[in-house]
RORO-711916 format. One line per field, with one value per residue: residue in three letters; x, y, z of N, C-alpha, C in turn. Coordinates in steps of 0.1 Angstrom, whole numbers, plus 5000, padded with zeros to 4 digits. Each point is the difference from the previous one (the first is absolute). Layout:
N
residuo: c(ALA | ...) .
nxx: c(X | ...) .
nyy: c(Y | ...) .
nzz: c(Z | ...) .
caxx: c(X | ...) .
cayy: c(Y | ...) .
cazz: c(Z | ...) .
cxx: c(X | ...) .
cyy: c(Y | ...) .
czz: c(Z | ...) .
// end
This chain:
179
residuo: c(MET | SER | TRP | ALA | ILE | TRP | ILE | THR | GLY | PRO | THR | GLY | SER | GLY | LYS | SER | THR | LEU | ALA | LYS | ALA | LEU | LEU | ALA | ALA | CYS | GLU | ARG | GLY | GLY | GLN | THR | ILE | ARG | LEU | LEU | THR | LEU | GLU | ASP | VAL | ALA | GLN | ALA | LEU | GLY | LEU | GLY | LEU | PRO | LEU | PRO | THR | PRO | ALA | GLU | PRO | VAL | ALA | TYR | ARG | ALA | LEU | LEU | TYR | ALA | ALA | ARG | LEU | LEU | THR | GLU | ALA | GLY | VAL | ALA | ALA | VAL | ILE | ASP | ALA | ALA | SER | PRO | ARG | ARG | LYS | TRP | ARG | ASP | LEU | ALA | ARG | ALA | SER | ILE | ARG | ARG | TYR | ALA | GLU | VAL | GLU | LEU | VAL | CYS | PRO | PRO | GLU | VAL | CYS | GLY | ALA | ARG | ALA | GLN | ALA | ALA | ARG | TRP | ARG | GLY | ARG | GLY | ALA | ASN | GLY | SER | PRO | ALA | SER | VAL | LEU | GLU | LEU | PRO | TYR | GLU | ARG | SER | LEU | SER | PRO | GLU | LEU | THR | VAL | PHE | THR | ASP | ALA | THR | GLY | ILE | TRP | SER | ALA | VAL | ASP | ALA | VAL | GLU | ARG | LEU | ALA | GLU | ARG | LEU | ALA | ARG | THR | ALA | THR | ARG | GLU | GLU | ASP | ARG | PRO) .
nxx: c(2263 | 4988 | 4990 | 4995 | 4987 | 5000 | 4989 | 5003 | 4990 | 4992 | 4988 | 5001 | 5013 | 4996 | 5000 | 4987 | 4995 | 5007 | 4997 | 4987 | 5001 | 5007 | 4991 | 4990 | 5006 | 5002 | 4989 | 4994 | 5008 | 4995 | 4996 | 5005 | 4987 | 4998 | 4988 | 5005 | 4987 | 4997 | 4991 | 5009 | 5009 | 4995 | 4995 | 5014 | 5000 | 4989 | 5006 | 4993 | 4995 | 5003 | 5011 | 4996 | 5001 | 4996 | 4992 | 5001 | 5009 | 4992 | 4990 | 5005 | 5003 | 4990 | 4994 | 5008 | 4998 | 4988 | 4998 | 5004 | 4992 | 4990 | 5004 | 5002 | 4988 | 5004 | 4991 | 4999 | 4997 | 4989 | 5002 | 4987 | 5001 | 4988 | 5013 | 4988 | 5005 | 5008 | 4998 | 4989 | 4999 | 5003 | 4990 | 4993 | 5005 | 4999 | 4990 | 4999 | 5011 | 4993 | 4997 | 4990 | 4997 | 4987 | 5000 | 4987 | 4999 | 4989 | 4994 | 4998 | 4996 | 5011 | 5007 | 4993 | 5001 | 5013 | 5004 | 4992 | 5007 | 5011 | 4993 | 4994 | 5012 | 5005 | 4988 | 4995 | 4998 | 4997 | 5010 | 5005 | 5003 | 5011 | 5003 | 5008 | 5011 | 4998 | 5012 | 5005 | 5003 | 5011 | 5000 | 5007 | 5012 | 5000 | 4988 | 5003 | 4986 | 4996 | 4989 | 4998 | 4992 | 5001 | 5016 | 5002 | 5000 | 4991 | 5002 | 4998 | 4989 | 4994 | 5003 | 4998 | 4991 | 4998 | 5000 | 4992 | 4992 | 5001 | 5001 | 4988 | 4997 | 5002 | 4993 | 4991 | 5000 | 5000 | 4991 | 4994 | 5004 | 4998 | 5013) .
nyy: c(3440 | 4995 | 4999 | 4986 | 5002 | 4988 | 5007 | 4989 | 4990 | 4994 | 4996 | 5012 | 4996 | 5007 | 4991 | 5000 | 5000 | 4988 | 4994 | 5005 | 5000 | 4987 | 4996 | 5002 | 4992 | 4993 | 5002 | 5001 | 4989 | 5001 | 4989 | 4996 | 4999 | 4988 | 5001 | 4986 | 4997 | 4989 | 5006 | 5011 | 4989 | 4992 | 5010 | 5003 | 4988 | 5007 | 5000 | 4992 | 5005 | 4990 | 5000 | 4997 | 4988 | 4999 | 5011 | 4993 | 4989 | 5003 | 5000 | 4990 | 4993 | 5005 | 4998 | 4990 | 4998 | 5003 | 4992 | 4989 | 5003 | 5000 | 4989 | 4993 | 5008 | 4997 | 4995 | 5002 | 4986 | 5003 | 4987 | 5002 | 4989 | 4997 | 4997 | 4989 | 5000 | 4994 | 4989 | 5005 | 5000 | 4987 | 4999 | 5007 | 4994 | 4991 | 5007 | 5006 | 5008 | 5010 | 4990 | 5001 | 4991 | 5008 | 4993 | 5000 | 5001 | 4995 | 4998 | 4986 | 5002 | 5004 | 4989 | 4992 | 5006 | 5002 | 4988 | 4995 | 5008 | 4996 | 4986 | 5004 | 5008 | 4988 | 5005 | 4990 | 5000 | 4988 | 5004 | 4991 | 4994 | 5009 | 4990 | 4993 | 4996 | 4991 | 5000 | 4987 | 5009 | 5003 | 5000 | 5011 | 4996 | 5011 | 5006 | 5009 | 5002 | 4997 | 5003 | 5001 | 4998 | 4989 | 5002 | 5001 | 5012 | 5006 | 5011 | 4993 | 4994 | 5012 | 5004 | 4989 | 5001 | 5012 | 4996 | 4990 | 5009 | 5007 | 4987 | 4997 | 5011 | 4998 | 4987 | 5006 | 5009 | 4991 | 4993 | 5012 | 5000 | 4986 | 4997) .
nzz: c(4938 | 5002 | 5006 | 5005 | 5005 | 5004 | 5001 | 5010 | 4996 | 5009 | 4994 | 5001 | 4998 | 4990 | 4989 | 4995 | 5012 | 5000 | 4987 | 5001 | 5013 | 4997 | 4992 | 5007 | 5010 | 4991 | 4994 | 5013 | 5001 | 4986 | 5005 | 4990 | 5000 | 4999 | 4999 | 5003 | 4994 | 5004 | 5005 | 5003 | 5005 | 5008 | 5003 | 5001 | 5007 | 5003 | 5012 | 5008 | 5011 | 5006 | 5000 | 4988 | 5003 | 4988 | 5004 | 5009 | 4994 | 4992 | 5010 | 5008 | 4987 | 4996 | 5012 | 5000 | 4989 | 5003 | 5010 | 4994 | 4988 | 5011 | 5007 | 4989 | 5001 | 5011 | 4998 | 5011 | 5005 | 5003 | 5003 | 4995 | 5001 | 5000 | 5009 | 5000 | 4987 | 5007 | 4991 | 4999 | 5013 | 5000 | 4990 | 5005 | 5011 | 4993 | 4994 | 5011 | 4996 | 5002 | 5007 | 5007 | 5009 | 5002 | 5011 | 4996 | 5014 | 5001 | 5011 | 4996 | 5013 | 5002 | 4995 | 5005 | 5011 | 4998 | 4994 | 5009 | 5009 | 4994 | 5001 | 5010 | 5001 | 4996 | 5001 | 4994 | 4986 | 5006 | 5006 | 4994 | 5011 | 4997 | 4990 | 5007 | 4991 | 5011 | 4996 | 5003 | 5010 | 4989 | 5015 | 5002 | 4993 | 4992 | 5006 | 4995 | 5001 | 5013 | 4995 | 5016 | 4989 | 5007 | 5000 | 4990 | 5003 | 4991 | 5005 | 5013 | 4995 | 4996 | 5012 | 5006 | 4991 | 5002 | 5013 | 4997 | 4994 | 5013 | 5007 | 4993 | 5004 | 5012 | 4999 | 4994 | 5009 | 5010 | 4994 | 4999 | 5014 | 4999 | 4997) .
caxx: c(4991 | 4993 | 4995 | 4986 | 4997 | 4985 | 4992 | 4992 | 4995 | 4987 | 4989 | 4995 | 5012 | 5001 | 5009 | 4997 | 5001 | 5015 | 5006 | 4995 | 5006 | 5013 | 5000 | 4996 | 5010 | 5013 | 4998 | 5004 | 5014 | 5004 | 5003 | 4993 | 4998 | 4988 | 4991 | 4996 | 4991 | 4996 | 4985 | 5004 | 5005 | 4988 | 4994 | 5005 | 5002 | 4985 | 4996 | 4990 | 5005 | 5010 | 5009 | 4999 | 5012 | 5010 | 5006 | 5007 | 5014 | 5002 | 4997 | 5014 | 5013 | 4998 | 5002 | 5013 | 5007 | 4999 | 5009 | 5016 | 5002 | 5001 | 5014 | 5013 | 5000 | 5000 | 4986 | 4996 | 4987 | 4994 | 4992 | 4988 | 4994 | 4996 | 5010 | 5002 | 5009 | 5016 | 5008 | 5001 | 5009 | 5014 | 5006 | 5002 | 5012 | 5008 | 5002 | 4999 | 5012 | 4998 | 4987 | 4997 | 4988 | 4994 | 4989 | 4991 | 4994 | 4990 | 4992 | 4990 | 4987 | 5002 | 4999 | 4986 | 4990 | 5005 | 4994 | 4987 | 4996 | 5003 | 4992 | 4988 | 5002 | 5003 | 4989 | 5000 | 4988 | 4986 | 4997 | 5004 | 5014 | 5009 | 5006 | 5014 | 5004 | 5009 | 5008 | 5008 | 5011 | 5012 | 5009 | 5012 | 5011 | 5011 | 4998 | 5010 | 4993 | 4990 | 4992 | 4986 | 4990 | 4988 | 5004 | 5007 | 4993 | 5003 | 5011 | 5013 | 5003 | 5006 | 5013 | 5009 | 5002 | 5010 | 5015 | 5004 | 5003 | 5011 | 5010 | 5003 | 5006 | 5015 | 5009 | 5002 | 5010 | 5014 | 5004 | 5003 | 5013 | 5012 | 5007) .
cayy: c(4989 | 5002 | 4990 | 4997 | 4995 | 4992 | 4998 | 4989 | 4997 | 4995 | 5009 | 5007 | 5005 | 5015 | 5001 | 5012 | 5010 | 5004 | 5002 | 5014 | 5007 | 5003 | 5007 | 5016 | 5006 | 5001 | 5011 | 5013 | 5001 | 5003 | 4989 | 4995 | 4987 | 4996 | 4987 | 4989 | 4992 | 4986 | 5004 | 5008 | 4992 | 4992 | 5010 | 5002 | 4988 | 4996 | 4989 | 5004 | 4995 | 4993 | 4993 | 4986 | 4993 | 4999 | 5013 | 5005 | 5002 | 5011 | 5014 | 5003 | 5002 | 5013 | 5009 | 4998 | 5006 | 5015 | 5005 | 5000 | 5011 | 5014 | 5001 | 5002 | 5013 | 5009 | 5002 | 4993 | 4992 | 4991 | 4990 | 4996 | 4990 | 4988 | 4989 | 4992 | 4988 | 5006 | 4999 | 5015 | 5010 | 4996 | 5005 | 5014 | 5000 | 4995 | 5009 | 5016 | 5001 | 5007 | 4995 | 4999 | 4997 | 5004 | 4990 | 5005 | 4988 | 5002 | 4988 | 4999 | 5007 | 5016 | 5001 | 4995 | 5013 | 5012 | 4996 | 5000 | 5013 | 5004 | 4996 | 5009 | 5012 | 4999 | 4992 | 4996 | 5007 | 4998 | 5003 | 4987 | 5002 | 4992 | 4987 | 4998 | 4987 | 5000 | 4988 | 5000 | 5007 | 4991 | 5009 | 5002 | 4992 | 5010 | 5012 | 5011 | 5006 | 4997 | 5010 | 4994 | 5011 | 5003 | 5007 | 5011 | 5011 | 5002 | 5008 | 4992 | 4992 | 5007 | 5005 | 4987 | 4997 | 5012 | 4998 | 4988 | 5007 | 5008 | 4992 | 4995 | 5013 | 5001 | 4991 | 5003 | 5010 | 4993 | 4992 | 5008 | 5008 | 4993 | 5001) .
cazz: c(5005 | 5011 | 5009 | 5000 | 5013 | 4998 | 5013 | 4998 | 5014 | 4997 | 4995 | 5009 | 5010 | 4999 | 4991 | 4991 | 5010 | 5004 | 4988 | 4996 | 5010 | 4997 | 4987 | 5003 | 5006 | 4990 | 4991 | 5008 | 5003 | 4990 | 4993 | 4988 | 5004 | 4992 | 5006 | 4992 | 5006 | 4994 | 4997 | 4989 | 4990 | 4995 | 4991 | 4988 | 4991 | 4996 | 5009 | 5010 | 5015 | 5003 | 4989 | 4996 | 5005 | 4989 | 4999 | 5013 | 4998 | 4991 | 5008 | 5010 | 4993 | 4997 | 5013 | 5005 | 4990 | 5000 | 5012 | 4995 | 4991 | 5007 | 5007 | 4993 | 4992 | 5011 | 5007 | 5011 | 4996 | 5011 | 4996 | 5007 | 4993 | 5008 | 4994 | 5010 | 4999 | 5004 | 4988 | 4992 | 5009 | 5001 | 4987 | 5001 | 5006 | 4993 | 4989 | 5003 | 5006 | 5013 | 5003 | 5013 | 5002 | 5011 | 5001 | 5012 | 5008 | 5010 | 5004 | 4990 | 5002 | 4997 | 4985 | 4997 | 5001 | 4991 | 4986 | 4999 | 4999 | 4986 | 4992 | 5001 | 4996 | 4986 | 4995 | 4987 | 4992 | 5004 | 5014 | 5007 | 5003 | 4991 | 5004 | 5003 | 5003 | 5011 | 5000 | 5012 | 4998 | 5005 | 5005 | 4995 | 5007 | 5006 | 4995 | 5004 | 5010 | 5004 | 5009 | 5006 | 4997 | 5012 | 5010 | 4993 | 4994 | 4987 | 4997 | 5004 | 4988 | 4987 | 5004 | 4997 | 4985 | 4996 | 5003 | 4990 | 4987 | 5002 | 4999 | 4986 | 4989 | 5003 | 4994 | 4985 | 5000 | 5000 | 4989 | 4988 | 5003 | 4998 | 4988) .
cxx: c(4994 | 4995 | 4986 | 4998 | 4985 | 4994 | 4991 | 4994 | 4985 | 4992 | 4993 | 5010 | 5004 | 5013 | 4999 | 5001 | 5015 | 5006 | 4998 | 5005 | 5015 | 5005 | 5001 | 5013 | 5013 | 4997 | 5001 | 5014 | 5007 | 5007 | 4992 | 4997 | 4986 | 4995 | 4996 | 4989 | 4997 | 4988 | 5005 | 5007 | 4988 | 4990 | 5007 | 5003 | 4987 | 4996 | 4991 | 5006 | 4986 | 5007 | 4995 | 5014 | 5010 | 5006 | 5009 | 5013 | 5001 | 4998 | 5011 | 5010 | 4999 | 5002 | 5015 | 5008 | 4998 | 5009 | 5014 | 5004 | 5001 | 5010 | 5011 | 4998 | 5000 | 4988 | 4995 | 4987 | 4994 | 4988 | 4989 | 4993 | 4997 | 5005 | 5000 | 5009 | 5015 | 5006 | 5001 | 5009 | 5014 | 5007 | 5003 | 5012 | 5012 | 5003 | 5001 | 5012 | 4998 | 4985 | 4997 | 4984 | 4997 | 4988 | 4991 | 4993 | 4990 | 4991 | 4988 | 4986 | 5000 | 5002 | 4987 | 4991 | 5003 | 4995 | 4985 | 4994 | 5004 | 4993 | 4987 | 5002 | 5001 | 4988 | 4999 | 4990 | 4986 | 5000 | 5005 | 5017 | 5009 | 5007 | 5014 | 5003 | 5011 | 5008 | 5008 | 5014 | 5013 | 5011 | 5015 | 5008 | 5010 | 4997 | 5010 | 4994 | 4985 | 4989 | 4988 | 4990 | 4989 | 5004 | 5009 | 4994 | 5006 | 5012 | 5014 | 5005 | 5008 | 5014 | 5008 | 5002 | 5008 | 5015 | 5006 | 5004 | 5013 | 5013 | 5002 | 5006 | 5015 | 5008 | 5001 | 5011 | 5015 | 5003 | 5004 | 5014 | 5011 | 5005 | 4997) .
cyy: c(5003 | 4988 | 4997 | 4995 | 4993 | 5000 | 4989 | 4996 | 4994 | 5009 | 5008 | 5007 | 5013 | 5004 | 5015 | 5013 | 5007 | 5005 | 5014 | 5008 | 5003 | 5009 | 5016 | 5006 | 4999 | 5011 | 5013 | 5003 | 5003 | 4986 | 4996 | 4983 | 4993 | 4988 | 4993 | 4992 | 4989 | 5005 | 5008 | 4994 | 4990 | 5009 | 5004 | 4989 | 4994 | 4986 | 5004 | 4995 | 4994 | 4993 | 4987 | 4993 | 5000 | 5014 | 5005 | 5003 | 5013 | 5013 | 5002 | 5002 | 5015 | 5010 | 5000 | 5008 | 5015 | 5007 | 5001 | 5011 | 5014 | 5001 | 5005 | 5013 | 5008 | 5004 | 4990 | 4995 | 4995 | 4992 | 4998 | 4989 | 4986 | 4988 | 4990 | 4989 | 5006 | 5000 | 5015 | 5009 | 4995 | 5003 | 5015 | 5002 | 4995 | 5008 | 5014 | 5000 | 5006 | 4997 | 4999 | 4995 | 5003 | 4991 | 5006 | 4989 | 5005 | 4989 | 4999 | 5005 | 5016 | 5001 | 4998 | 5012 | 5011 | 4994 | 5001 | 5017 | 5005 | 4996 | 5008 | 5011 | 5001 | 4991 | 4999 | 5007 | 4998 | 5004 | 4990 | 5003 | 4995 | 4990 | 5002 | 4988 | 4997 | 4987 | 4999 | 5008 | 4991 | 5011 | 5000 | 4993 | 5011 | 5014 | 5012 | 5007 | 4993 | 5009 | 4994 | 5012 | 5003 | 5006 | 5013 | 5010 | 5001 | 5008 | 4994 | 4989 | 5005 | 5005 | 4986 | 4997 | 5011 | 4995 | 4989 | 5003 | 5008 | 4991 | 4994 | 5011 | 5002 | 4989 | 5002 | 5012 | 4994 | 4993 | 5008 | 5008 | 4990 | 5001 | 4988) .
czz: c(5013 | 5008 | 4997 | 5012 | 4998 | 5013 | 4998 | 5016 | 4996 | 4997 | 5015 | 5008 | 4998 | 4989 | 4992 | 5008 | 5002 | 4989 | 4996 | 5010 | 4997 | 4986 | 5002 | 5010 | 4992 | 4992 | 5006 | 5002 | 4987 | 4990 | 4989 | 5004 | 4991 | 5010 | 4989 | 5006 | 4990 | 4991 | 4984 | 4986 | 4994 | 4990 | 4987 | 4990 | 4997 | 5008 | 5009 | 5012 | 5007 | 4985 | 4997 | 5002 | 4987 | 4998 | 5012 | 4996 | 4989 | 5006 | 5009 | 4993 | 4994 | 5009 | 5003 | 4987 | 5001 | 5012 | 4998 | 4992 | 5006 | 5009 | 4992 | 4993 | 5013 | 5007 | 5010 | 4997 | 5014 | 4993 | 5010 | 4994 | 5010 | 4994 | 5011 | 4997 | 5000 | 4988 | 4992 | 5009 | 4997 | 4985 | 4999 | 5008 | 4990 | 4987 | 5001 | 5010 | 5014 | 5003 | 5014 | 5002 | 5013 | 5003 | 5012 | 5006 | 5009 | 5001 | 4990 | 5002 | 4996 | 4984 | 4993 | 5000 | 4992 | 4987 | 4999 | 4997 | 4988 | 4989 | 5000 | 4994 | 4984 | 4992 | 4986 | 4993 | 5006 | 5015 | 5010 | 5006 | 4990 | 5004 | 5000 | 5001 | 5009 | 4998 | 5014 | 4997 | 5007 | 5006 | 4992 | 5009 | 5007 | 4996 | 5006 | 5012 | 5003 | 5006 | 5001 | 5001 | 5010 | 5013 | 4995 | 4993 | 4985 | 4999 | 5006 | 4990 | 4988 | 5005 | 4999 | 4989 | 4993 | 5004 | 4993 | 4988 | 4998 | 4999 | 4986 | 4991 | 5005 | 4994 | 4986 | 4999 | 5001 | 4989 | 4988 | 5002 | 4998 | 4987 | 4991) .
// end
């Protein structure tokens, strides 16, 4: 059994940047790890983004199910999904045995500038900026790690998340050693 870490935070806080850097660092260290994104799950289910309200539970439950199956098979999972609703992260905590939440925090003006830059980089087919649905973000009540992305460099953040992953892995080893 392995672990799952959900990187969460408001739009523009750096979730995808941190997830991709963490994935690369873990792979360089020889660890088998998978990145799960809401975008990939929505695409696999034939749903578009932003998710239509009735499809939200299906997409998030599929994402969490995939993460749980990976961890039970011994594969670490990093979840990079815009999850403004705390209930989905709480469900992950309840259903995945070795789970941690990394919450990214930055001032709204910094997140806004980053999100705007990302929109302009991701232009639509007609050359207009890509649309992004921005729902109010519900802060975590008990993240295992909080990273202030306006004050922390990407590699310092990766190091902190890797230490958290190592703690989760040690927990797994101790549980497996028990009679």
